[in-house]
KOLGUTOR-817351 format. One record per atom (N, C-alpha, C): x, y, z; residue in one letter. Coordinates in steps of 0.1 Angstrom, whole numbers, plus 5000, padded with zeros to 4 digits. Layout:
REM residues N
XYZA/...
END
This chain:
REM residues 200
510149195195X/509849215180X/508849325181X/508849425173X/508349585171X/506649515171X/505749535177X/504849505173X/503849655172X/482949525145X/484049595140X/483749605126X/483649575122X/483649585109X/482749675104X/483049785095X/482549895093X/482049925079X/480949975072X/480549945060X/481350075053X/482150065041X/482650175034X/481450275030X/482050385031X/481050485031X/480850545016X/482050515009X/482150574995X/483350524990X/483050474979X/484550414971X/484250444954X/485050564951X/485050584937X/486250514933X/486050444923X/487350384916X/487050394902X/488750444897X/488750474881X/489850394877X/489950304869X/491050214864X/491250234850X/492150254843X/492350254828X/493250134822X/492550014821X/493049904815X/493949944804X/493450064792X/494150074781X/495850094784X/496150174793X/497450214798X/498150124806X/498149984808X/498449894816X/500049874816X/500649874827X/501949854828X/502649724820X/504049724828X/504749604822X/504049464831X/504449524841X/504049374855X/502349414858X/502049544858X/500549574861X/499749564849X/498549474850X/497849504836X/496749604838X/496449664850X/495249754848X/495449874850X/496849934857X/496950064858X/498550084854X/499050204850X/500450244845X/500750354853X/502150374853X/503250484858X/502650604852X/502250724859X/501950844848X/500550874851X/499450784852X/498350804848X/497950844864X/496650874865X/495950954879X/495750804884X/495850824900X/495750664906X/494050674912X/493650544910X/492250544915X/492250594925X/490650664927X/490350744941X/489750624949X/489750674962X/488850564972X/488650674983X/487450624990X/487050715001X/486450615013X/486450665026X/485650585035X/486450425038X/487550405035X/487850295039X/488050275055X/487250205058X/487350175073X/489050125079X/489450175093X/491050165091X/491250145107X/492350145107X/493050165121X/494450235123X/494450315133X/495750375134X/496050395148X/497450385152X/497750375170X/496750325176X/496150205172X/495050145178X/493550175180X/493450315172X/492050365172X/491450335158X/490150325157X/489450345146X/489550475139X/489750435125X/490050555117X/489450515106X/489350625095X/489150585080X/489950645069X/490050605057X/491050655047X/490450715035X/490350785031X/490050895019X/491250945012X/491150915001X/492950984996X/492351134993X/491451154990X/491851294989X/491751404999X/491451345013X/491651385026X/493351405028X/494151335022X/495451315026X/496351405020X/496851495030X/497351645029X/498951605023X/499551505025X/500851495022X/501051495011X/502551535006X/502751554989X/502751414983X/503151304991X/503451174986X/502951084996X/501950974985X/501150874993X/501950744990X/502350664999X/502750524999X/501550444999X/500850374992X/499750294993X/500750144990X/500150055002X/500949925001X/499849825002X/499549724995X/498449624997X/499349535006X/498549445017X/498849395027X/497649275031X/498649145034X/497849045044X/498148975054X/497648995064X/498248935076X/498548795079X/498048735071X/498148585068X/499248555060X/500148645052X/501048615045X/502648605050X/503248535051X/504548515055X/505548645048X/505148675038X/506248765029X/505848905036X/504648945040X/504349045046X/504949075061X/504848985066X/505948945077X/507149005078X/507848915067X/508848945063X/509349105064X/508749155057X/509049315056X/508449385063X/507749345076X/507149445084X/508049535089X/509249495094X/509949585104X/510749695091X/510849645079X/511249745069X/510349845065X/508949805066X/507749915064X/507550005077X/508049945089X/507650045099X/509150135099X/510150075097X/511350165098X/511150305087X/510850205074X/510450315064X/509650455067X/508350375073X/507450505079X/507850605089X/508950535097X/509550645108X/510550755104X/511350665092X/512450765086X/511950855074X/510350875071X/509750945064X/508751055071X/508851045084X/507651115093X/508551255091X/507751375088X/507951505090X/508551525075X/508251425068X/508751475050X/507651465040X/506551495046X/505051515040X/505251375033X/505251245036X/504551155032X/503851045041X/502651005034X/501950945045X/501850785038X/502150685047X/502150555043X/500550495046X/499850435037X/498750385038X/498550205035X/498550145042X/498349985041X/496749955038X/496649865029X/495149825028X/495349695024X/494349615035X/493749465028X/492849415023X/492749345014X/491649315008X/491349155007X/491949065014X/491448955018X/490448895024X/489948805021X/488948715026X/489248665039X/490448625043X/490648545058X/490348655069X/490148565079X/489748645089X/490848745097X/492048745095X/492848785101X/493548945094X/492848925079X/493149045073X/491849135073X/490749115085X/489649205085X/490149295099X/489349375100X/489849495111X/490249455125X/489249345128X/489749295141X/491349245141X/491349155133X/492749105131X/493649235125X/493549305117X/494349415116X/494649455131X/493749495137X/494149565151X/494949435160X/494749345159X/495749245167X/497149245159X/497249245148X/498749235141X/499249365144X/498849495144X/499449625146X/499749615161X/498949555171X/499449555183X/500549485186X/500849385181X/501849265178X/502849315175X/502649375160X/504049435155X/504349535157X/503449645163X/503949775167X/504049855154X/503049815145X/503049895130X/502550055134X/503050135129X/503050265129X/502350345116X/501550295106X/501250345094X/499550315095X/498850405087X/497250385088X/497050235080X/496350175085X/496150045078X/494650015076X/494149995067X/492549975065X/492249835057X/491049795058X/490249725052X/489349735042X/489249665030X/488149695019X/487749535016X/486349525021X/485749405021X/485349395008X/485049485000X/484449474987X/485749454977X/487049464980X/487849424973X/488149524960X/487449624961X/487349714946X/488549794944X/489249834956X/490349904957X/491649824951X/491549694955X/492549634948X/492449574933X/491549554930X/491049554917X/491349664907X/490549804914X/491249914907X/492849934904X/493549904915X/495049904914X/495749804907X/494949694904X/495349574898X/496349514906X/496249534918X/497249434926X/497149344930X/498049224931X/498149084928X/498749014939X/499649094945X/500649054957X/500349114968X/500649064980X/501249124991X/502749094997X/503549174999X/503149354999X/503349384984X/502449454982X/502649544967X/502349694969X/503349764962X/503849894966X/503449994955X/502550114957X/502150214946X/502850364954X/503550444945X/503850564951X/503350654943X/502150754952X/501250834943X/502150974944X/502251054936X/503051204936X/501751324942X/502551414942X/501551514947X/500251584941X/500151544928X/498851534919X/498151424918X/498851324922X/498151194931X/498351084916X/499251114908X/499351044898X/500450934902X/500250804897X/501250674903X/502650724896X/503650724905X/505150784900X/505950604902X/505450484909X/506050394910X/504950284915X/505350144911X/504450044915X/505449934914X/505249844926X/505849724925X/506449634936X/507349594938X/508249574953X/508949684961X/509149634970X/509849744981X/511349764974X/511749644976X/513349604974X/513749484966X/514749454963X/515049344954X/515349224962X/515049204975X/515149074982X/514349064991X/513548944994X/512948945008X/513648885021X/515048855020X/516048875026X/516748995030X/516349085039X/516649215044X/518249235041X/518949125046X/520549135049X/521049125035X/520149085021X/520549045010X/520349154997X/519349255005X/519049374998X/520049474990X/519849504976X/520949584971X/520349724967X/518949704962X/518349814953X/517049844963X/516949944967X/515649984978X/514750064968X/513950004957X/512950094948X/512150154953X/511550134965X/510150214972X/511150364977X/512150344986X/512550464991X/513250544978X/513850454968X/514550574958X/513350634950X/512250574948X/511350644943X/510650754951X/510250734966X/509950804970X/510850954970X/512150934975X/513351024972X/513151114961X/513051044950X/512951114937X/511851214939X/510451164938X/509151204939X/509351314948X/509851324960X/510051474968X/510751554964X/511751524955X/512551624945X/511851684937X/510751614934X/509951674918X/510551604909X/511151494909X/511551394897X/511251294896X/511051214886X/510551074881X/511550994886X/511150884893X/512350774898X/512450724886X/514250684888X/514750594879X/514250484873X/513850414885X/512850274885X/511350294885X/510650284879X/509250324878X/508250204881X/508750074878X/507649984880X/508649864880X/508449754893X/509149634892X/508049514897X/508849414892X/507449324894X/507349234908X/506149294914X/505749284929X/505749114931X/506049094944X/506348984951X/505648974964X/505548814968X/504948784980X/503548694977X/502548694983X/501448614985X/500448674975X/499548584967X/499048634958X/497848664963X/497148734958X/495448774963X/494348704956X/493548684963X/492448604960X/491348684959X/490648704946X/489448774945X/488148684943X/487248734948X/485748664951X/485448644933X/485848734928X/485348714912X/486248824906X/
END
């Protein structure tokens, strides 16, 4: 099988409930993505941080994760493969956990990434503000941000939790379209997975 807590330095979040999507009631495709900064993270086993404005790649794939979630585990190999497949293609994959379970916090993230061999940048937001700003309800839940950091796609990675049954790869199709400067054919799908529990 492929295999501390720091204070957030700054977290500037903007959401527009007026432009809610079909499944997402907080943000919609085509609007500016909520920004965030100073989220403590792990990459290649080392402490890091993630700030949206510092990411230079043309496309950002933001995915909300939870190490306790069996659906996240079911998608982990696919997420690792996806990250590998888009290396050198100006795509940055950023995972974020906002859950309150111990395994979702930074020490748990480090253990999870070591066990699974995860190859993406993975952060933890103890305030849960980023999850609320994006209207994230499930893990895993994906958001594709284009070069101008507008939301181009949001929802599920594909159409089946069972990899062998996948027929439509929503995330790959969306990223490929955005890299070409085009709008994805499918821009929003219903997120699937474990529900995110917010403190309030």
